[in-house]
N, C-alpha and C positions, 0 to 999 in steps of 0.2 A: 564192614570190618568181619570176615571170615576167618572163623576159626576151624582147625583141623586137630583132634584129639589122636594120638596115639591105638585110646582103646575102643575110636567111632570115626573108620575111615570110610571117605565114600570116594570117589575116583568115576568120572564122566571122562570118555573118551568115545572118540566117533565125530563124525558128520553128519547124518540127520536119522531121527528119530521119528517115527509116524506117532502121536498120541493117539491111544484109542485102539492101537493094531493089536493084533494078539502076538503077546511075543513068541517065538519058535528058535530051538535051539538050533548050534549048525549042522551040520550033520558028521557024525564020529566023534562028538564030543555029547559028554553028560551033565546035567546041573546037577545041585548041591552037593559036589566035590571042590577038589583043590585049585590054587589057581590055576594050574597047568589045564584044566578040565575048560577054564574057561578062556586061553589062548593066552595067558600070562600078560592077566590085568594087574596093576599096580595098585599099591596100597592094601593097609590092615596085613592080617594075618592071615597064611594061607596054611590051612589044615585041615586033613579026612573026618578030625575028631567028630563027633557026634555033638551037635550045638554050633558046630558054624556054618556062619549063614553066608551061603556063596548061589549069586544068580548066576545061572550060566550068559554064554553068549545071545545076544536077540539081535535076528535078523533085520537087517531095517527096510529089506524091501526092495527096488531097484535106486533106490535113490542115493547111495551110495556107499562106502564100507559102514562093516556088523559095527555096530551101538554097542557100548558093552556097560555094564555097571557093577560092582563089587560090593558088596558089603558084609564089614565083619565087623561084629560088635558081639563083646562078650558081657554086656547088662541086658541084651533083648531076652524076654523071657521064652521058657520051652515051649509055650504055647502058638507065640508069632514063630517059633520055627520049626515047631511043625505044622504052620498051616502053609507056610514056605514051600518047606519038602513038599507037603500034598501039591499045590499049586505047580512048581517044578516038575512031577511025578505025572501027571495029566499033560502037562507040554509037551514032556519028553514022550508021551505015548502017541500024541497027535499022529496020523496017517501022514504022509505026504504029500498025497494029493490035496487032502482036508487041507493041510500048513498051505500049502501053495494058493490054492485059491478062499482063503482066510479074507473077509471083505474089510476094504479101510475107509473108517469112519469120519476121520477127522483130516484136514490137510498135517503135510509136513509140519515139523515142528523143526527148526535148527536149533540144533546142542553143539553150543563154541565150544571150543578146547580151551582146557585149562593147564596150567602147569603147576608140578603139584612140590610145596616143599616140604621136604620132610627131615624130622631129628630123631634121636633114640640116644636113652640112659648109656650109649659103648661112646657118646662124646663127638658123633657124627654130623653134619647138616649136609644136606642133597638138595638140588634141583631136579627135578624131571621133570618130562615132554609125554603126555601120555600121545598112543598112535594107534594107529589099528590093527597092531601087531604086539602090541604090547608095552614099554616104556624105556625112555631114553633117557640117562643118567647125563644131564647140563653142565653140574657141577656138584662138587664133592670137596668139603673142608673139615681137615681136623679143629676141634674147639681145645684151647691148652696144647700139650704134651702127649705121644705117647705115654710117657713116663706118670706124668698126671694129667688125664684129661679132665674136663670138662661134661658132666653131663647135661643132657638135655631134661629138663623133668617137668618143661609145660607145654603146652600148644602152642604153634607159631600161628601171627596174626601178622595181617596184613588191610596196612592205611594209606591211603593218600597215594600209589604206587609202591611201598618199600613194605617188605617181610620184617617181623619183627621176631628174635630168637634170644630164649633164656635159658641161658643155662646155670647150673647150679656158683656159677661166681661172674658172671656180668647177662649183661644186656644188649646182643649183636641187633646192626640193621643191615637191611639187603637193600641196597637200590642205591639213587641217586643221592648226592651229598644235599643237594640245592633241594632247598621245598616245592613241592606242586603242589596249588591249588585247586580245589575241589571244582567239578564241572557244575555241580549241584549247588547256586546259591541257596541260602539259606536267611531267612527272611528273621527280623525281630518276632519274639510275642508278645504279642499286642498291641501292637504298630497301626493295625487294620482295629482302626475303633466302627461298632457298630452303630446301629439305630435300631436294631431287634428287641424285644423285650428280653429281660432278665432271666434267664432259667436256671442257673447254676451261679454261687459264692462258693470263693477260693479263699479262705481264711490263709495267710502269709504273715512269718514264717507258719510254714504246715507241719515240722515234726517237731520238738525240741526236747535236748535230755537237761536239766536245769538243776541248782541247788537249794535248799528253803532258804528265804528270801530272796531271790534272783528278781530282776525287774524284765519285761519283753514288752515291744509296743505290736500288738497286730493291727493289721491291713484287712480290710475286706472288699473283693476285685470280686465285678460282675460279669457274665460272660454269658450269650445268647446258646442258644440250640446246637447252633454251627461248630461249637469253642472260639467264633471272635469275642477278645476283648471289648467291653462297653463303657465301664468306668470303676473307678473306686471309689467305692460307696462310705461317704463319710458321716453319714447318721444309721449307719445299722446299730442295731440291741443284740449289747454284751452280755453274756454269763456264760457258767460254772456248770459241770457236769462232771462228778465224783474228785473234786477239784479244792481245798483247800486255798484261801484267797482270794483277793479283788480281782475284778475286772471294772475298767470305766473306759468308756470312749477307745476303748482296744488296749487300755493300757493295763497289762497283767502283773500283780505282785503276789509271788508263792506267798506261801502261813512258811514264819519260822516254825515250824513245829519236827522233831525229831522221828519221822516216819515217812517212810518212803511213798508216794503219790502217783497213783496212774488215772488222767482223765483226758477228760477234752474242753479246750476255749469256743466256743459258738456262738458264729455272730447269724442275726437274724436281719432278710432286708423282706419286709411284705407278708407272704407268704414261703418264702423258701431261705434255707438257711445252710451253712457250713461249717464246718468245726475243723482244727488244728488237737495232735494229738502232744502232749505234753505227761513225761514221766519226769519225776522229781525224787533225787535222791539225798540222804544225810550221810555224812561223811564219817569212817570207818569209826567204829565196829559195828556190825549190825550181826541180828541173829533172828531165827525164824523158826517156828514149831507148831504155823497152821493151826495154832487153836483158837484165832481172831478168825478166822474165816470161814465163813459159807460153806454146809455142804456141797457140791457138787459144781464147786467154782475154783478160778484159777487165779493165782496173784495177778495182779492188775497193770502192775509193773515188769513181766516178766516177757522173753520176748521167746517166740515160738515152744508157746507152753499149751496154746488151745486145742481143743480133740487129740490131745496127746497124755496131758497132766490130766490130774484133778483131785481134789480135797477129797476125803474121805475121814469117816470116824473109822476105828480099829482099834478094839479092846477098852474104849470108854476112853480115847483121845483121837485128836485129828490127826492125818497122817496126806501126803503127796502121793499120792500111787501113778508111775505108769501106768497104762491103763494095755489092754491089748484087743478093746471092741472095734470097728471100724476100719477101713482100709487097711491091707497092707503095708501101703507106702506111710502109713505113721506108725509103723512098729517101731524102728529107728527114731530118735528123736535127741537134740540138743538145747536145751530150756537157758537162757541168760538173763539175771537179774544184775545189773551194772553195767557203771559206763564200760566205753569201749577203749578208753585207754588209761587205764587203771594200773600198775606194775608194781611188784615188792608184795605181795600178800597172799594171804591162808585161806586155804576152803576148808571146814571139817563137815561131813553130815554121817548123819546113820543111815544106813542101808540094810533093807530086808528083802531078800528073793522069795520066792515060792517055784514051787516046780509043777507041771502039768504034763503028762506024757512022757514023763522021766525026760523033760525039755525045760532046764534051766536055765534066766535071761541072763543080759549083761545088763551092769550100773554103774558108772563112777561118777565123783568132781570133776570140775574144769576154773583152771586157773591161768590167768596169762596167755592163752589156748595152747596150753596143756593140758593132756588127761588124764586121769590115774582111775582106771577098769579093770570092774572084775568080769570074767570072763565065766558063767555058771556052766556050759557045758564041757571047756578045755578047761576046770579047774589052773586057772593063770591068774596071773595080773600085772596088767598094762600101764606103763607110762610112754603116751605116744605127745612127742610133740605135734605131728599130724599123719593122721590113722592111715591113709593111703600109703605114704614113706616109709616101709615097713622095717628098713632098713637104719634108722633112725630110732624106732621101737626096742624098749626096755622090755624083755620078759621074766618073769619068775613064777614060777610054782605054786601057786596058794589053795588051800584047800575051805573051800565057801559052801558052809553047811548052807541048805535052805531051810526056811522059816526059825532062821537066827538075826539079829540084830546084830549088824559089825558096824563100826563108827571109822573111817576115812578119812586120811587126812591129805592133805598136798599145800607145797610151800614152793612157792616160785621167787628164787632169790636172781637180778641182773648182778653181774659180777663187775668188778672196775676193769679186769681185762676184756670185755666187750662180749662175753661168754654168759650163759644164764643158767644156773642151777635150776632143775626142777627134783623135789624130790619127798615120797611117799612112804605113808605107812596104815597099817590099817589092822584093825584087832578085835575082840569082839568084844561087846558094852558094855556084858559082864565081868572083862575084867580089866584091870589096871593100862594106861598107856601103856606099850614098852619104848624104851631109849632109846634105841638102835631105829634108825628108817630102812621099810625096808627094802626100798627099792628106791637107784636114785639114777640122778643123767646131770652129768654138766654137757649141753650144747654149744658147739661150735656154730651152728649156724641158727639164732636164737630168735624168739618169738618177745619182741620186746614187751610188747602192754597188749593186753585182753581185757576183754570182760568173765566174771564169774560164774560159774551155771554148771549143772547136771546135766549127766547121757544117762541114756535108759533105752537099752535093748529088747523089747517084752514078748520074747518066748511063752511067757506065762508074768502071771502078774509082779512088780519090784514097788519097795515102799520108800519114801525119804522121809527122813525125819532129822528136827533139831540143828538145821542150818547154821552154819557161821561164819562169816568173811571178815577178817582184820590183816591189819598190816603186820608185815613180820615182824620181831622184836630186832 
């Protein structure tokens, strides 16, 4: 499947390009600029603003018309952009005589033409055919009506000779109605039985979400070093790691305790073993103050918390910290701690933000895929159905003082008319809970279910404590 996102478009046009050949700009053009400087290349955003990634026209020698690559990405780092501009300037400054005599180090590699489908938030879908001089629009259609257009808010997808386009109201398929069979037949996994020694044990089911008292039958499957199936092992030795319950001959029964659990079911065959991951959640209500957890640990049942959150001591008690250590890729994180099919519940938590070099982080709580988030530097409160889609986000001013504990409360309820109501409130822990809601939205494009969680964007450290999750009244 080929995915082409509006924020990152790569279009390759032309006939032949030599791999390993030094790229050379065309006469009269410049690199690092707009689409016009590249001869009218399709796709992406064309601009001369700093930070745009624009590769210049690439000469393909005597093998055919020029091949060009246009890359536009708002997500590339400034360091990558600086390197590309430096390389472009080096190519631009290459003397013509030296460019003409550049060695051909590898055989020609054919680059096939592709037809590019694009969509926009202005509700237009088009098919485009790249050429050596530009792009030809093959077809363009209005989705919805001019008065009520359907915005395209997702990337096109290609599968089995068809193009799929998703609007905010419908799913469209471009192609023949009759199904096309794939030209690459797939063989069933495990059909080729191997006689080689076993080097890997697979425990199936591999990952489970259970309730207290649930029963599951696990199986141990053996594979050789090449990944070929050998057999199902009936004489495996079974054990539990950080789980309360019993397991015998693969038959697991979760302990009927009113506490969340996360651990492994382990099968050992000879000197090799394999595991299955199990998380067990009791029914609501839940509460967690982290006092029963070890320092520098993370809750075992949480998803996406490792290396991003950690339990620490603070003023004689324990809190969960959104850390700032490590890679900048870990500075923003959403951690989830419940089943993803839950609905109609409320999440509460205490939150405290610090400041470092006049920078204050962002933090909040998540319920049913809605986020109630405080933004420290902006001093605003957001209620977000989906963070990238800002048109559906509700924003109100909110004074968030650093080094002060606040209570956040987010309630999400599916309504009988098919919409979903999300509303939240924030107040200092030292004060009583206000009667009125601070922020509210009734979502006509609702998130009907989702796991509870927390969000932290740590320019400086954030602290969480006294989490609660319970059904709405």
